[in-house]
C-alpha positions as CSV (number, residue, x, y, z in Angstrom):
1,M,0.0,0.0,0.0
2,E,2.8,2.4,0.8
3,R,4.1,2.1,-2.7
4,Y,0.8,3.6,-4.0
5,E,-0.3,5.9,-1.2
6,Q,2.0,8.9,-1.5
7,H,-0.4,11.5,0.1
8,I,0.2,10.5,3.7
9,R,3.2,9.7,5.9
10,A,4.0,6.1,6.4
11,S,3.3,6.3,10.1
12,A,-0.1,7.9,9.5
13,L,-0.9,5.2,6.9
14,K,-0.1,2.5,9.5
15,D,-2.4,4.3,12.0
16,S,-5.2,4.4,9.4
17,V,-4.8,0.7,8.7
18,A,-4.8,-0.1,12.4
19,A,-8.0,2.0,12.9
20,K,-9.7,0.2,9.9
21,R,-10.1,3.4,8.0
22,I,-8.9,2.2,4.7
23,L,-11.0,0.1,2.3
24,I,-9.0,-1.9,-0.4
25,M,-10.7,-2.8,-3.6
26,C,-9.7,-5.8,-5.6
27,R,-11.1,-7.4,-8.7
28,K,-10.3,-11.0,-9.4
29,D,-7.6,-10.9,-6.8
30,T,-6.0,-7.9,-8.4
31,F,-5.6,-4.7,-6.3
32,I,-7.3,-1.8,-8.1
33,G,-7.7,1.0,-5.6
34,W,-8.6,2.2,-2.2
35,L,-10.7,4.6,-0.1
36,R,-9.1,6.2,3.0
37,F,-11.2,8.1,5.5
38,N,-11.1,9.8,8.9
39,L,-13.5,11.6,11.1
40,F,-14.0,15.4,10.6
41,W,-14.5,17.1,14.0
42,D,-14.1,13.6,15.5
43,D,-17.7,12.9,14.4
44,I,-18.3,13.0,10.7
45,P,-16.8,10.4,8.3
46,F,-14.7,12.2,5.8
47,I,-13.1,10.6,2.6
48,N,-9.5,11.7,2.6
49,M,-8.6,9.7,-0.5
50,L,-10.4,7.8,-3.2
51,Y,-8.0,6.4,-5.8
52,L,-8.3,3.8,-8.6
53,L,-5.3,2.7,-10.5
54,E,-5.0,3.5,-14.2
55,G,-7.0,1.1,-16.3
56,H,-9.7,0.7,-13.6
57,R,-11.1,4.2,-13.8
58,G,-14.4,5.0,-15.5
59,K,-15.8,1.5,-15.0
60,G,-18.0,2.2,-11.9
61,Y,-15.6,0.8,-9.3
62,G,-15.2,4.2,-7.6
63,R,-19.0,4.5,-7.3
64,Q,-19.2,0.9,-5.9
65,L,-16.4,1.6,-3.4
66,V,-18.0,4.9,-2.2
67,E,-21.5,3.3,-2.0
68,F,-20.1,0.4,0.1
69,W,-18.4,2.9,2.4
70,E,-21.6,5.0,2.8
71,K,-23.6,1.9,3.7
72,E,-20.9,1.0,6.3
73,M,-21.1,4.5,7.7
74,A,-24.9,4.4,7.9
75,K,-24.7,1.0,9.7
76,A,-22.3,2.7,12.2
77,R,-25.1,5.2,12.8
78,Y,-23.6,8.2,11.0
79,D,-26.1,10.6,9.4
80,R,-23.8,12.5,7.1
81,V,-20.5,12.0,5.3
82,L,-18.0,14.6,3.8
83,T,-15.2,14.8,1.4
84,S,-13.3,17.5,-0.4
85,T,-11.7,18.1,-3.8
86,L,-9.6,20.8,-5.4
87,S,-11.5,23.0,-7.8
88,T,-9.0,22.0,-10.4
89,E,-9.7,18.3,-10.0
90,R,-12.3,16.1,-11.7
91,G,-13.3,14.5,-8.4
92,Q,-15.8,17.3,-7.7
93,F,-17.9,16.1,-10.7
94,F,-17.8,12.4,-9.6
95,F,-19.0,13.3,-6.1
96,R,-21.8,15.6,-7.3
97,K,-22.9,12.9,-9.7
98,N,-23.1,10.5,-6.7
99,G,-25.3,12.7,-4.6
100,Y,-22.8,15.0,-2.8
101,I,-23.6,18.7,-2.6
102,D,-21.3,21.6,-2.2
103,S,-21.2,22.6,1.4
104,G,-18.3,25.1,1.7
105,A,-14.8,25.8,0.6
106,L,-11.3,26.5,2.0
107,L,-8.8,28.8,0.3
108,L,-5.2,28.4,1.4
109,P,-2.5,30.8,0.2
110,G,-1.0,29.6,-3.1
111,E,-3.5,26.7,-3.5
112,P,-6.6,26.2,-5.6
113,L,-9.9,26.4,-3.9
114,E,-10.7,23.3,-1.9
115,I,-14.4,22.4,-2.3
116,L,-16.2,20.7,0.7
117,L,-19.0,18.3,-0.3
118,S,-21.5,16.5,1.9
119,K,-24.1,13.8,1.6
120,E,-26.9,12.9,4.0
121,L,-27.1,9.1,4.6
122,V,-30.2,7.0,4.6
123,R,-30.4,4.5,7.4
């Protein structure tokens, strides 16, 4: 996993694995991607990273992975989930297409606008 996940320190990745906050997706015993999450304000599940390897994008696997995660969060009695994406990234369109709504933004010096998106869960 460390070889693919370059957006987090190795120690933080190990902590995420230990906390069971990473979902790994495989197809026919082949690793194709992952979803890593945490809790925003220690209370709202927040997708930190959704990534599918080249060759596995645009085939519905991301939607399947997010839907599975949302169902797990609903089972855990969460009412809402969050994520974010840079305004320069295509991820914003993926999440909107899958029921997420714009819920705010963060603008850091020298960075593109970070769009916050949320979705109410059905239990």
